[in-house]
C-alpha positions as CSV (number, residue, x, y, z in Angstrom):
1,M,-41.6,-42.0,-23.8
2,V,-38.8,-40.6,-21.6
3,F,-40.1,-38.9,-18.5
4,A,-38.4,-35.8,-17.0
5,N,-37.5,-37.5,-13.7
6,E,-35.8,-40.3,-15.5
7,R,-33.8,-37.8,-17.6
8,L,-32.8,-36.0,-14.4
9,R,-31.6,-39.3,-12.7
10,E,-29.6,-40.2,-15.8
11,Q,-28.0,-36.7,-15.8
12,A,-27.2,-37.0,-12.1
13,R,-25.4,-40.3,-12.7
14,S,-23.3,-38.9,-15.6
15,T,-22.3,-35.8,-13.8
16,K,-19.2,-36.0,-11.6
17,P,-19.7,-34.4,-8.2
18,S,-17.4,-31.4,-7.5
19,R,-14.8,-32.2,-4.8
20,V,-14.2,-28.6,-3.9
21,A,-16.9,-26.2,-2.6
22,P,-16.7,-22.8,-4.2
23,S,-15.2,-20.0,-2.1
24,R,-17.6,-17.4,-0.7
25,F,-15.0,-14.7,-1.6
26,A,-15.1,-12.9,-4.9
27,F,-11.4,-12.3,-5.2
28,N,-8.8,-14.6,-6.7
29,P,-5.6,-14.7,-4.6
30,S,-3.4,-15.2,-7.7
31,D,-4.9,-12.1,-9.4
32,V,-4.4,-10.1,-6.2
33,A,-0.8,-11.1,-6.0
34,T,-0.2,-10.3,-9.7
35,S,-1.7,-6.8,-9.1
36,L,0.6,-6.3,-6.1
37,R,3.7,-7.3,-8.0
38,A,2.9,-4.8,-10.7
39,H,2.8,-1.9,-8.2
40,I,5.1,-3.0,-5.3
41,R,8.7,-3.4,-6.4
42,G,11.4,-5.4,-4.6
43,Q,9.1,-7.1,-2.1
44,D,8.3,-10.4,-3.9
45,E,8.9,-12.5,-0.8
46,V,6.3,-10.5,1.2
47,I,3.8,-10.8,-1.7
48,N,4.3,-14.5,-1.9
49,R,3.5,-14.9,1.8
50,L,0.4,-12.7,1.4
51,E,-0.7,-14.9,-1.5
52,D,-0.3,-18.0,0.7
53,Q,-2.5,-16.4,3.4
54,L,-5.1,-15.3,0.8
55,N,-5.2,-18.9,-0.5
56,V,-6.0,-20.1,3.0
57,I,-8.8,-17.5,3.3
58,A,-10.3,-18.2,-0.1
59,S,-10.2,-21.9,0.7
60,G,-12.2,-21.4,3.9
61,L,-9.4,-22.8,6.1
62,Y,-9.1,-19.8,8.3
63,D,-9.8,-19.8,12.1
64,E,-13.3,-18.4,12.5
65,R,-12.6,-17.3,16.0
66,R,-10.0,-14.7,14.9
67,P,-9.7,-12.1,12.1
68,L,-9.2,-13.6,8.6
69,L,-5.6,-12.4,8.7
70,S,-3.4,-10.3,11.1
71,A,-0.1,-9.1,9.7
72,L,2.6,-6.7,10.9
73,F,4.8,-5.1,8.3
74,I,8.2,-3.9,9.5
75,G,11.0,-2.1,7.7
76,A,12.4,1.3,6.8
77,T,10.2,4.2,5.7
78,G,9.3,4.3,2.0
79,T,9.6,0.6,1.3
80,G,6.0,0.0,0.4
81,K,4.3,-1.2,3.6
82,T,1.3,1.2,3.5
83,E,1.2,1.1,-0.3
84,T,0.8,-2.7,-0.2
85,V,-2.4,-2.3,1.9
86,R,-3.6,0.3,-0.6
87,Q,-3.0,-1.8,-3.6
88,L,-4.5,-4.8,-1.8
89,A,-7.7,-2.8,-1.2
90,K,-7.8,-1.8,-4.9
91,A,-7.3,-5.5,-6.0
92,I,-10.2,-6.7,-3.7
93,H,-12.6,-3.7,-3.7
94,G,-11.6,-1.7,-6.7
95,R,-10.5,1.4,-4.8
96,T,-7.2,2.2,-3.1
97,D,-9.1,3.9,-0.2
98,A,-11.4,1.0,0.5
99,F,-10.0,0.3,3.9
100,C,-10.2,1.7,7.4
101,R,-6.9,3.5,8.2
102,I,-6.0,4.4,11.8
103,D,-3.0,6.7,12.1
104,M,-1.5,5.5,15.4
105,N,0.9,8.5,15.6
106,T,-2.2,10.5,16.7
107,L,-2.7,8.2,19.6
108,S,0.5,8.8,21.5
109,Q,-1.0,9.3,24.9
110,A,-2.8,6.8,27.2
111,H,-6.2,8.6,27.3
112,Y,-6.3,8.4,23.5
113,S,-7.2,4.7,23.9
114,A,-10.8,6.0,24.0
115,A,-10.5,6.7,20.3
116,I,-10.2,3.0,19.7
117,T,-12.5,1.6,22.4
118,G,-14.9,4.5,22.7
119,A,-15.6,6.6,25.8
120,P,-16.3,4.7,29.1
121,P,-19.7,5.1,30.8
122,G,-20.3,8.5,32.3
123,Y,-18.1,10.3,29.8
124,V,-19.1,12.4,26.9
125,G,-19.8,10.2,23.8
126,S,-20.3,7.0,25.7
127,K,-23.9,6.6,24.7
128,E,-23.1,7.2,21.0
129,N,-20.6,4.4,21.0
130,L,-18.2,6.5,18.8
131,S,-14.8,5.2,17.7
132,L,-12.3,5.7,14.9
133,F,-13.5,2.7,13.0
134,D,-15.7,2.9,9.9
135,D,-18.1,0.0,10.3
136,D,-18.6,-0.6,6.5
137,L,-14.9,-0.6,5.7
138,L,-14.2,-2.7,8.7
139,C,-16.8,-5.5,8.2
140,G,-16.7,-5.8,4.5
141,T,-19.3,-7.9,2.7
142,S,-20.2,-11.6,2.5
143,T,-18.0,-11.9,-0.6
144,R,-15.2,-9.3,0.1
145,P,-13.4,-9.0,3.4
146,G,-13.0,-5.7,5.3
147,I,-9.6,-4.2,5.6
148,V,-8.2,-2.2,8.5
149,L,-4.7,-0.7,8.8
150,F,-3.1,0.4,12.1
151,D,-0.3,2.6,10.6
152,E,2.9,3.3,12.5
153,I,1.7,1.3,15.5
154,E,4.9,1.8,17.4
155,K,4.0,5.5,17.9
156,A,0.9,4.7,19.8
157,D,0.8,4.6,23.6
158,T,1.2,1.1,25.1
159,S,-2.3,1.2,26.5
160,V,-3.7,1.8,23.0
161,V,-1.7,-1.1,21.6
162,R,-2.9,-3.4,24.4
163,A,-6.5,-2.5,23.6
164,L,-6.0,-4.4,20.3
165,M,-4.9,-7.6,21.9
166,N,-8.5,-8.9,22.1
167,V,-9.0,-8.1,18.5
168,L,-6.1,-10.3,17.4
169,D,-7.1,-13.0,19.8
170,N,-10.9,-13.2,19.5
171,G,-11.7,-11.0,16.6
172,V,-13.9,-8.8,18.7
173,L,-13.4,-5.3,20.2
174,K,-15.9,-4.5,22.9
175,L,-16.4,-0.8,23.3
176,A,-15.9,0.7,26.7
177,S,-19.6,1.6,27.1
178,G,-20.4,-2.2,27.1
179,Q,-23.3,-1.6,24.7
180,K,-21.6,-2.4,21.4
181,S,-19.0,-4.8,20.0
182,L,-17.1,-4.5,16.7
183,S,-16.5,-7.8,14.9
184,F,-13.2,-8.4,13.0
185,H,-14.1,-11.9,12.0
186,N,-14.4,-10.9,8.3
187,T,-11.5,-8.5,8.4
188,L,-7.9,-8.4,7.2
189,V,-6.0,-6.6,9.9
190,F,-2.7,-5.0,9.0
191,M,-0.2,-3.1,11.1
192,T,3.0,-1.2,10.0
193,S,6.0,-0.2,12.1
194,N,9.3,1.5,11.5
195,V,10.7,0.5,14.9
196,G,14.4,-0.5,14.6
197,S,15.1,1.9,11.7
198,R,17.6,4.0,13.6
199,Q,19.5,1.0,14.8
200,A,19.5,-0.4,11.2
201,D,20.8,2.9,9.8
202,R,23.8,2.8,12.2
203,L,24.9,-0.8,11.3
204,G,27.5,0.2,8.7
205,W,30.2,-2.6,8.3
206,L,28.6,-4.5,11.2
207,E,26.0,-5.7,8.8
208,Q,28.5,-8.2,7.5
209,L,28.6,-10.0,10.9
210,P,26.4,-13.0,11.6
211,G,23.1,-12.0,13.2
212,M,23.6,-8.3,12.5
213,N,21.7,-8.1,9.3
214,R,18.8,-5.6,8.9
215,P,15.9,-8.1,9.3
216,A,17.4,-9.3,12.6
217,V,17.9,-5.8,13.9
218,Y,14.3,-4.9,13.1
219,K,12.9,-8.0,14.8
220,R,15.0,-7.5,17.9
221,A,13.8,-3.9,18.1
222,L,10.2,-5.2,17.7
223,L,10.7,-7.6,20.7
224,R,12.1,-4.8,22.8
225,H,9.3,-2.3,22.0
226,F,6.2,-4.5,22.2
227,D,4.9,-6.9,24.8
228,T,5.5,-10.5,24.1
229,E,1.8,-11.2,24.5
230,F,1.0,-8.8,21.8
231,I,3.5,-10.1,19.3
232,N,2.4,-13.6,20.0
233,R,-1.1,-12.8,18.8
234,I,0.0,-11.5,15.4
235,G,-0.5,-14.0,12.5
236,I,2.5,-13.1,10.4
237,V,5.4,-10.6,10.7
238,E,6.9,-9.5,7.4
239,Y,10.1,-7.6,6.8
240,F,10.1,-5.1,3.9
241,S,13.7,-4.8,2.5
242,A,15.3,-1.6,1.2
243,L,14.5,-0.9,-2.4
244,P,17.0,-2.5,-4.8
245,S,18.5,-0.2,-7.4
246,T,17.1,-2.4,-10.1
247,A,13.6,-1.5,-9.0
248,L,14.0,2.2,-9.2
249,P,13.5,2.8,-13.0
250,G,10.3,0.8,-12.8
251,L,9.0,3.0,-9.9
252,V,9.9,6.1,-11.9
253,E,7.9,4.6,-14.8
254,Q,4.9,4.2,-12.4
255,L,5.2,7.9,-11.4
256,E,5.3,8.8,-15.1
257,S,2.1,6.9,-15.8
258,G,0.4,8.6,-12.8
259,L,1.4,12.0,-14.1
260,N,0.2,11.2,-17.6
261,E,-3.2,10.4,-16.1
262,R,-3.4,13.8,-14.6
263,L,-2.2,15.4,-17.9
264,K,-5.0,14.0,-20.0
265,K,-7.2,17.0,-19.4
266,Q,-4.3,19.3,-20.6
267,Q,-4.1,17.4,-23.9
268,L,-0.5,16.7,-22.9
269,S,1.6,13.6,-22.1
270,I,5.2,12.9,-21.2
271,A,7.6,10.2,-22.4
272,M,10.8,9.7,-20.4
273,D,13.7,7.7,-21.9
274,S,15.9,5.4,-19.8
275,H,18.5,8.2,-19.2
276,A,15.8,10.4,-17.7
277,R,14.5,7.7,-15.4
278,L,18.1,6.9,-14.3
279,F,18.6,10.6,-13.6
280,I,15.6,10.7,-11.2
281,A,16.8,7.5,-9.5
282,Q,20.3,9.0,-9.0
283,H,18.9,12.2,-7.4
284,A,16.9,10.4,-4.8
285,D,18.2,9.1,-1.5
286,T,16.2,5.9,-1.6
287,K,18.5,4.1,0.7
288,R,17.4,6.3,3.6
289,Y,14.0,7.5,2.6
290,G,12.8,4.8,0.2
291,A,10.2,5.4,-2.5
292,R,9.1,8.8,-1.0
293,A,12.5,10.2,-1.9
294,L,11.9,9.1,-5.5
295,E,8.5,10.8,-5.5
296,R,10.2,14.0,-4.3
297,A,12.9,13.9,-6.9
298,F,10.2,13.2,-9.6
299,R,8.3,16.2,-8.4
300,D,11.3,18.5,-8.2
301,H,12.7,17.6,-11.6
302,V,9.8,16.4,-13.8
303,I,6.6,17.8,-12.5
304,T,8.0,21.3,-12.0
305,G,9.5,21.2,-15.5
306,V,6.1,20.1,-17.0
307,A,4.3,22.9,-15.1
308,R,6.8,25.4,-16.4
309,F,6.2,24.3,-19.9
310,I,2.4,24.5,-19.5
311,Q,2.7,28.1,-18.1
312,T,4.9,29.3,-21.0
313,A,3.0,27.5,-23.8
314,T,0.7,29.9,-25.8
315,T,-0.5,27.7,-28.6
316,A,-3.6,25.5,-28.3
317,T,-3.0,22.0,-29.5
318,T,-5.0,18.8,-29.9
319,H,-2.2,16.8,-28.3
320,L,1.4,17.3,-27.4
321,C,4.0,14.9,-26.0
322,L,6.9,16.1,-24.0
323,K,10.0,14.0,-24.7
324,I,12.2,13.9,-21.6
325,S,15.9,12.9,-21.8
326,A,18.8,13.8,-19.6
327,N,22.5,14.8,-19.7
328,H,24.8,14.7,-16.7
329,Q,23.4,17.9,-15.1
330,S,19.8,18.2,-16.0
331,L,16.6,16.9,-17.6
332,I,15.8,18.1,-21.2
333,F,12.2,18.6,-22.3
334,R,11.5,18.6,-26.0
335,P,7.9,19.1,-27.2
336,E,6.6,16.9,-30.0
337,Y,3.4,18.2,-31.6
338,S,0.8,16.1,-33.4
339,A,0.5,16.3,-37.1
340,D,-2.7,18.4,-36.8
341,D,-0.7,21.1,-35.1
342,A,2.3,21.1,-37.4
343,E,0.8,24.0,-39.4
344,H,0.2,26.1,-36.3
345,T,2.6,28.9,-35.4
346,L,4.5,27.8,-32.4
347,T,5.4,30.3,-29.7
348,T,6.3,27.7,-27.1
349,P,9.9,27.0,-26.3
350,T,11.4,24.2,-28.4
351,S,13.2,22.8,-25.4
352,L,13.4,23.3,-21.7
353,S,16.1,22.3,-19.3
354,A,15.3,21.4,-15.7
355,T,18.5,21.8,-13.8
356,Q,19.1,20.2,-10.4
357,G,16.8,21.5,-7.7
358,E,17.8,22.5,-4.3
359,N,16.3,19.3,-2.8
360,H,18.4,16.4,-3.9
361,D,17.2,14.0,-1.3
């Protein structure tokens, strides 16, 4: 007769021990990077570096005395710095707003440091230990890290920036009242900065000279603007390059998908061909304003045209698709009704033309 304990011993001998302990984190770095690449165009090097850092975190090899990650994103406006953090939050937590965002441009004076560290003893609010941080978003959970973003950090007063040095060094922010400390040990800390943008825009032909490329200009401006002690405490500094022209049609396609989500309740959808997407890309000054210029061009030429169609349509349909193409001067909207609506009397225009708007970016 085989006893249970003998069976267990036999099973233990036949089972190979696992060499790698499972990660306490519920996210997969490879899946996170794949999601980022699907939404952030033209920044593959940055995403690769982030994936490397997430692998370190998931493997448990991070420094427990500091935040899980501290990263500074530099580059021109509209290149995807803030959007990267939003999509990272969605990949880890399932929501693009699942992070604590501190807009540093609102902290441009020295006394605003109290918004970060709390009011000192004797001042209003000192006993409440109030600060701009959302504790839940900051601390995260045992399986998912918290995420905090200090957006446009160069616009904050120097004293505000210096208040963050202890966060980067020890992972702790002690509030001025002395009664409470905020822990960043389970937090991904991100910062963004446009410092150096003006110098980079004035490069012109000088960009061809050694040491005068855009990344070098941004990094020199970074060293001039911030204290060396502050920069030395940042884990990684990543440069976001200008959007390549090859990435623009893909970004327009993302905007198209987003609009289709909003149009579902209208029983309406749009379908842009390659000429229409190229038209939008050509009418956006992405070199200077990045993806935001593309969003404005999409709004001015596509969304306004769709809105005009909705307001002029008088026939109820089960579903309608607006086919959007382009000539040299404008976008052309052609409605395509479903088979169920083919017998209806149509009083909507058979085509609409969206000419160039006043704002060409």
